[in-house]
N, C-alpha and C positions, 0 to 999 in steps of 0.2 A: 367090769366095763358094762355099759349100758347095751342091752337088746337089742337088733336090729326092728324086731316087730315086738309090740306088747299087746296081749289077748285081752281086749277090754269090750264094752259094749255101751251105747251110747242109749241116753233114755229112751230115744224110739225101737232100739233092740232091746229094751228091757220090758217095753210095753207090748209088743209083738209077741215076745217070748212068753207073758203073762195073758196073750189071747185079749188082749186089749182092755183085760177086767178094770181097768180106771174108769173107763169110759162107756161100760155097757148101762143101758136104760137111760142114757143122756142124749140129748141135741148139740151137738157141736159145732163149735166154729172153730177155727182155723187160721190162726197168723202164721206164714212159712214162707220160705221162696225157694230157689232152686239149690240152695247150699246145704238145707235138709234131708239128710239121705241115708239111709240103713247099711247095715254091711255091704250089702249087694247091689249098693248104691242106685235104689230104689228111691224115690222120693216119696215125702210122707204124705204130700199131695196124692200122690197114684194110688198108695198103698191103702190110705183113708176112703179114697172114693171106690175102690175094687173092693173092699174089705165089708162081709154082710153084715160084722159085728159092728161096724162105726156110724152112728146115724149122723152123717155130716149134713147141716145145714144151711151154713154161712162161709165165706172163706176172707179174708184179712189180709192185706199186701203192705209192708213197711217202706219206706226210703228205697227207692230202686224197681220197685212194685213187687207185685206177686208173681210174676215172672222174671224179677230179677234183671231187666232189659235195661229200665230208663238211667239217666245220667244222673250224676250228684246233684241234688238241689231241686232234681225237677219235679214242679207238682205233677200228681197222678188223679186221675178222677175215676169214678166208679166204673165196673163193667158189670157185664154178665160172663161167667166160665161157659164156654162155647162147649166143653166136655160132659157137664155137669148140668146145666142151668143155673146154679146157683150163684147168688149175687157175691162181687167180688168186692168188697169194702175199703177203700183208699186211707190208709192211716198216715198218708203225706200227701193231703193235697189241704180239701177244704177244711179238713179237722184231722189234729194228732190224736183223738180221744173218740174212743167209740160213742156214738149218741145211743139214745136210750131204743131209738127206733131200730139201729143195727143190733143191739142185743135182744130185741123182742124176740120168744119162745126159744133163747139159747139157754140150757142148763149150764153149760161148761166152755172156757174157750182154751183151744189147747194152743200154746206156743212152742214153734220147734224153728227155732232160727239158729244158723251159726257166726257167733260171737268173734269178734277180733282182739278182745283184750284190752280196748282203749276207750276212756271215761268220753270221748267224744263221736266214737261210732253210734249212731242213733238206734240201734235194733232194743239195746237196753232200756233206751227211754220210751219205746215205742210201747213196751212188755210195761214198763210203770203205768203209763196212761191206760192201758189195758186195766190193769191192777185196780186204779183209781177209780174208774167206771164201773168195772166189776164189783167193787166193794159196794158201791153206792146204789146198786142195783139186784145184788144178791146173784150175781154169775159167779161160780167157781172159775178159778184161773190154773189149770195144769200146765208145766212147763217140762217140757223136755228137755233135757238137761245134756249139754253137750260138753267137750272138754275148750279148759280157755289153752287156745293154741299158743300160746307165748309161755306154758305154763303158769304155776301158780304161786312160785318162790318171788318172783323181785315183784317189789312196788316202788313206782319211782315219778316223781312229779311233787306239785304244789296242789294245794287245794282250789275249790271253784268257790272265789265271790259268790255270794246269793246272790247279788245284784244281777250278776252276767247270766243267770239260769237261762237256759233255751233247750231244744232237742239237741244242742250237742253236749250236753251237760246240767243235768236240774238239782243234782246232788253233792255234797263235798267229798267226793274219790279222788284218789291221783289218778293222774292220765293212767298208767298202768296200774291197775288194779288188782290185778293177780286172782282175779275171782271168775267162776264160771257161769253162766245165765242164771242158771237154777241159786247158785248161791247169793248173787246179786239180787234175785226177785225175792229170796227171803230177807235180807238186809234191807232192801227197799220196804217192802211192806212192812216191817217194822221200824222203823225207824222213820220214813219219809212220808210216809200217807196218811193223811188225818182218818181215814176209814179203813181198816185193814180190809182186803179181800181173803175171802177163802183161798188159799193158794194150796196147792198140791206141786211138788217137784218129785219127779220121779228120776234119782241118780243113775250117772252111768256107775257101771261098774268095770274095776279094775285101772281104773284113771287114778294116779296121784299127782301132788301137786310139783315135784319135778321133772315130768314128760312135758316136752314140747312137741308141738304136731309132728316132724318128722319121724320121731321115735312109735308113732301110731300104727305106721305100717298101712296106712290110707292114702289114697289120692286127696288133695287138696282140689275143693271144690270153689270156685270164687265167690264169697258170698255178696260181694258187690263187683261191677266193671273193672274196677281197677286195682282189685286188692288179687290176681288173677293166678299169683303164684308165692310160694311161702317167704322167699326172698322179699317181696313188699310187703306182706304182712310184718315181717322182723323190724322193717324200717318205719311201718305205717306210726305208732304212739308218738314219734318225733317227725317226720319229714310229713307230716298233716299240715305241722304248722306253718309249714309253708304256703298252704292256703289263703293265708291272710296276709300275704304280701304279693310284689309283683312282680316275682321268681315262679319261672315254671316249676312245678313238682313232677316233671315228666306224664301229665296226662296230655293225650292224644299221642300218645307215642308207645314204644313196648316195655319200656320201664317207667312205669309210673312209679313214684316213691324212693324210686332209687337212682335219678337223675334230679340235679337242679342246675337251673341258666338262666340266661336271658340274653339277648342279643350284645349287648358292651360289658360283659363279662370277660376278662384274660383265663381261661382256663387251667393253663399249666399252672400260671401264676398263683390263682386260687389253689390249685391242689398241693404246691409246695406251702402257702401257708399253713391250710388247713392241717397238711401232718405233721408241720413243727410243733400245732398244738399238743399231739401226742394223746389222741380219743381214746382209750381202749377198746380193743377188737375191732378196728375199722381201719380202713385205707382210703384214701383219696385219688381218682383218676382221673386226669383230664379226657373230656370228653365234647363233642359237640351233636348237635338233635336239632331235629325240624318239627315240633308238632302240629299235628292236622286239625286239632281243636284243643280249645280252653287257651289259656293265656301264652300269648306271640304266635297263635296258629299261623301257619306259613310263613316263619320267619325261622334262621338258622341261629338257635341260643348255643351260647358256648358256657361251660361249665365244667361240674365234676360228675362223677359216678363214686356213691359209696360202695365201696365192698366190703364186706363183712367177714374178717377173719378169725375171728374168737366169740363164738354165739354166749357162751356163760358171761362174759367181760364185757359185753357190747349193752351202751346205754344208750337207747336212741332217742329219749326226751333230752337229756343233757345235750349230746353231738351235735343233734341237728337245731335245737335252740344255739348251740356254739356256731353253729355253721350261717344263721340268719343272721346273728352279731357279728361275725366277721365281713358278710358283705355289705352290712350296712355299714362298716366302720372302712372298708375298701373302695367302696363305691355310692360316698353319701349324697350325689348329684343326680343319681340315678335309680339308687335303692328309693321303694315307696310302700307304708302299706296300704292296705286296700282300703277306700273309702268306707264307712258305713252305709251300706242299703236298707237296713232295718229299721222298721218304726222307731223303736226303741234307741237308735243312733249308735249303738254300740259298735266298734270294730269287730270285726269278725277275728282277728287274731287273738285278741282280749277276750272272745268267749271260748277259742280252744284253750288258750294257756291259763285261762281261769282267772285271769289278773289284769285290771288296768293300768297296773306300775310296771309291769314287765316292758311293756312298748316303751316307755320314757326314758326308763332306765335303759335299753339299747338304743334307742335316741341322743342320750348323754355320754354314751362311749363307756358305761361302769364296767368295771371289771366282770367277767362272767360268772363268779363266786357269789356278786352281789345280788343278781338274777334268778341263783335259786336257795337263798336266803330263807332259812326255816323249813325246807322242802325235808330233810332226814327227821325232822320233830314230828313233823307232819304223818310221814310215812311211820314211823313208830307211833304214834296214837292211831292210825286208821288200820296196822296190824292190829294190836289190841280192839279196836271196836269191831273188827272183822270175825272174830274167834268164834262167836256164840251160832253165825251162819253159815261155816264154814262145813261141806259136805264130806271132804277127801283130804286126807291126811299126806306124807308122806311116805314112800318104801322105807323103811330101814336099811341099811348100808349094810350088806352083806361082805365081809372081809374075803379076799381073796387068800386063799390056803396055799401053801407051796406047791401041793399037790394041782391046782389048778393051774398053779403059773408055768408049771415044767411041760 
């Protein structure tokens, strides 16, 4: 039986315990946001700027900004930190990659962000852009590792078509990749970058691949505004695909990534239809909601809430793709894919799912199995590819003796 709490340390905790040894004598830039805290819930930013051992010289912010308050997709400008007077360079605005001017005078950039374990979450690709620039300019990159909150066992989803590369996916990872930020940085640095960065990963202590976030005994701090609870996190690798449709994914409500709906849906009928499909680990319940922002703001939406009933059996990418296909089939005159808005003309759904064919298959009414052809083989190949870059293994299973059972 899994214990309620696991004694572990993040890379930040390890760095503090080592008296910041990896940063000694270096001018440091820091990529972070409020999701990065130590075991006492002190932010990495606060710890660094208060420590005499850290020569903090610049700050960097990813999507949602250094303060983590900006909406998804909102472009963010440069700023000056009011507490330290240091520049805050935005890597989600005029540029995604640090410029030479941003890196000038820095010996290393420390990256400390809580990831969510999905290919299209932009933080891992912001770190990839930092590594690419750092490799060109001779700046060290230090990643303070954090657990993959979905665990490290399960891999799910298909590959990314290189033609669809963007900040929601620059490399051929499955949607649910099962790697930590530090492991991903090692893989990306070795496999995807033309010039490797000088990369240092400070691993967690006490984390293993079988552990999901609730087992860690630490509060969940939202890494972005709409993943504010563990339930939303568990849905996100699949429910984020709704962003590419005219369906509300619950943004602007209390249950983002758990609700799906639109004004023209019959919620009870949809719930019955989805439950008859028999997706493992989930039950769908009819609901109604009124978003205050994003799609269908101010209008009452009808749809379903997905309730996870068995976390180990839950397959969010497959299940939510099935939800989209079902709604497309049931409401062909109302459902729509969001039109392309980027200069390349790519549909957002295509960039998220990683393929230009899945959308057309759904439109044609193809069976669900056809949407996922090749996924298992690809995931097996990726599992073999990731092995050299993995820092953590699974804990051995300890048999329960008759005395322990008594």
